[in-house]
N, C-alpha and C positions, 0 to 999 in steps of 0.2 A: 670666841676670838679666832679660833682655828678656821671656822667657816668664813668669817669676814676676811681674814688674811688670805685665804685661798682665792677668793674672788678678787680681792685687791691686787694680789700678785699676778693673776692671770689676765685681768682686764684693765684695771685702772692704771696701775703703774706703767705698763707698756704704752698705753695711749697718751699719758702725760709726757713720758720721755720721748715720744715720737713727734712732739709738736715742732712745726717748722719755725716758729718764733719761740725762742727760749728766754726771752726777756720778761720773765715773770718770777714771782716768788710763790712756790707751792707750799702752803702751810697745811699741815694735817693735824686735826684736832683729836686728842685722846683724853680720856678721863685721867685725872691726876693719880688714880689708884692703879693705873696700868702696870702690870708686873714687869720685872726686870727682863724676863724672857722676851716679851714683845717690844720693850724699849730697845733692846739690843738688836732685834730684827729690823726695826725702823731705821737704825743707823746706816743700814745698807742702801737706803733709798735717797734719791736726790731731792729731798724735801726738808722743810723745817718742821719738826714735830713740836706741837704745842700741847703741854699737859695742863689741863684746866679743871677748876672746880665748877665754875659757872661759865659754860662755853661762850655764851653771848657777851656777857660782861667782860670776861678776860680777853676775848678776841677784839672787842671794841677798844679796850685799853691799849692793846698792842698796836693796832692800826692807827689809832688817833695820834700816836707818837711818831708816825712815819715821816719820811723826808720830802714827800711830794704834796702839792696842794690838792690833788684829786686822786682818788683811789677807786679801783674797780675790784669788787669781790664777786666770785662765782661759786654757785652751789655745785658740788660734785661729791657723790657718795662713794663708799667703798665698792659698790657693785655697779658702777657706771663706767662708761668709756667715752672718750671724745675723739673726733676725727683729727688728723694731724694739722688741719687748718683752723681748728676751733679757736685757739688763743689768738692767732693772727687776725681772724675775723672780728673777734671781740675788740681787740686793741685798735684795729682800723676804724671801727665804728664809734669808739668812745670819744666823747668830747666833753669839755668842762661844763656840764649841766647835770643836775640831779635827775636821773632816770633809770629805769630798768631796761636792759638790753635782752632781747629774746631771739633765739634762733628757733623758729617754730617747727622745723622739720627734722625728724630723727627717726630712730628705730626703737620700738618696744620689742625686745627679742628680735625675731626675724621679720617682724611686721612693720611696714612703713607707718609713721605716725605724724600727725600734725597737731600741735598744741600751742595756742596763742599765749600761754603763760605756764611754761613747763618747768620741771625741776632743775633745769640747767641754766636758769636765769642768771644774769649778772646785774650788779647794781653799781652805778657810777655816783659818787658823792664826794663832798669835800672831806678831806682826810681828817681835819681837826674835829669834825662833827660825826665821824663815821659811826654808822649803826650796823653796817655790813648787810649782806644779802640775807642773813639769818634773823633779822629783826622782825620779820613777818613770814607767815607761811606762804609757800609758793602757790600760785594760782591767781585767778582774776582779782582777788581781793587786794593784790599788790597795787593795782591801779588807784586804790584809795590813797596811797602814799606818794606816788610819783607816776608819771606817764610810763607806759610800756611801749618801747619802740621795737618793731620787727626788723631785723637787720640782714637776714640772708634767707634764701630759699633752698640752699643746699642742705642735705641731711648730714648734720655734723655731730650728732650725739647718739648714744645707745644706752638704753636702760636694760641691763642684763636681767633676764627673767630666770629665776631659779626657785627652788622649792620653798623658800621663805618669803618670796614676794610675788608669787604667781597671781595674786589678786590685783596687781597694778595694771594688768593688761585690759 
């Protein structure tokens, strides 16, 4: 957890806090057995921590009870960072139709990267039937479930390369 929080504090948190559009709820998933030490630390973040036993089932349950007819969920890991315009770009593109939204251009470490179905995908769906972005593995296989729409040519995401994920490059 120390390694994960170090990356989270250095990259993910500042990138989410820097969003030009702050009209979103940032839910961060943790295992229900997360210790008090880490739970207390999360209290300092501007997010809603969710402690789960089955992350997909529990997250779906929470979202399905939401107040809006449509929901957008986005995949973001503890070692990722997003450009300040990322959320604004997603929200501007979202419309009431079930589809994946993809920003194909970003960075893998310091290298520019293009990926037609990358780990930063968003999923637009009816709230009452929410499966969330996590119901399927990211990648081209997502197209089997809903269309993937490319929404921006800007480089709006970064996957941080570190000693525990160097094979992602």
